[in-house]
C-alpha positions as CSV (number, residue, x, y, z in Angstrom):
1,M,13.0,44.8,-14.1
2,G,15.7,46.7,-15.9
3,A,19.4,46.6,-15.6
4,P,20.7,49.0,-12.9
5,V,22.0,52.3,-14.1
6,G,24.0,52.9,-11.0
7,A,27.7,51.8,-11.0
8,P,28.5,49.0,-8.5
9,I,31.1,50.3,-5.9
10,S,33.0,47.6,-4.0
11,D,36.3,49.2,-3.1
12,E,38.4,52.3,-3.4
13,T,39.4,51.5,-7.0
14,S,35.8,51.4,-8.2
15,L,34.9,54.5,-6.3
16,S,37.9,56.4,-7.8
17,A,37.0,55.2,-11.3
18,W,33.4,56.3,-10.8
19,L,34.5,59.7,-9.5
20,G,36.8,60.1,-12.5
21,Q,33.8,59.6,-14.7
22,N,31.6,61.8,-12.6
23,P,33.8,64.7,-11.3
24,D,30.7,66.8,-10.4
25,A,30.0,64.3,-7.6
26,L,32.9,65.7,-5.6
27,G,30.9,68.9,-5.2
28,E,27.3,67.9,-5.4
29,G,27.3,64.3,-4.1
30,A,25.7,61.3,-5.6
31,T,22.5,59.2,-5.6
32,F,23.0,55.8,-4.1
33,V,21.1,52.6,-3.6
34,V,22.0,49.3,-1.8
35,G,20.4,46.4,-3.5
36,L,19.1,43.3,-1.9
37,A,22.4,41.5,-2.4
38,G,24.2,44.3,-0.5
39,V,25.7,46.0,-3.5
40,L,26.2,49.7,-3.3
41,R,25.4,51.5,-6.5
42,L,26.2,55.2,-7.3
43,A,24.7,57.5,-10.0
44,P,25.0,61.2,-10.6
45,R,23.2,63.3,-8.0
46,R,20.2,64.2,-10.2
47,S,19.5,60.6,-11.0
48,E,16.3,58.9,-9.8
49,H,16.7,56.2,-7.2
50,L,14.5,53.9,-9.3
51,A,16.8,54.2,-12.3
52,C,19.9,53.8,-10.2
53,A,18.5,50.5,-8.9
54,G,17.3,49.4,-12.4
55,A,13.7,49.3,-10.9
56,N,14.8,46.5,-8.6
57,E,14.0,46.4,-4.8
58,V,16.6,47.9,-2.5
59,L,17.6,47.8,1.2
60,A,18.4,51.5,1.3
61,A,18.4,54.6,-1.0
62,G,19.6,58.2,-0.5
63,F,22.1,60.9,-1.4
64,S,25.7,60.9,-0.4
65,G,28.2,63.7,-0.1
66,T,31.9,63.3,-0.7
67,T,35.0,65.3,0.1
68,H,38.5,65.0,-1.2
69,A,39.7,63.6,2.1
70,Y,37.0,60.9,2.1
71,T,38.1,59.5,-1.3
72,K,41.6,59.1,0.0
73,G,40.7,56.7,2.8
74,I,37.5,54.9,2.0
75,T,36.5,51.8,3.9
76,L,33.6,49.7,2.4
């Protein structure tokens, strides 16, 4: 099993940092996985879920959309 490519998101600060590095996500969304330990990981929208998870098992996977308002009041 490989190292996850997706960035772990645990709070508003980590989400804001990830969005700063991936500004296209504000318009097109992101790929996400939730690992077995409950860690949310985000990767650019065109990323494969398998790569985002580092080929590890997950509890959930999908695509998320964001809006500017959402990033101002996130609750994780």
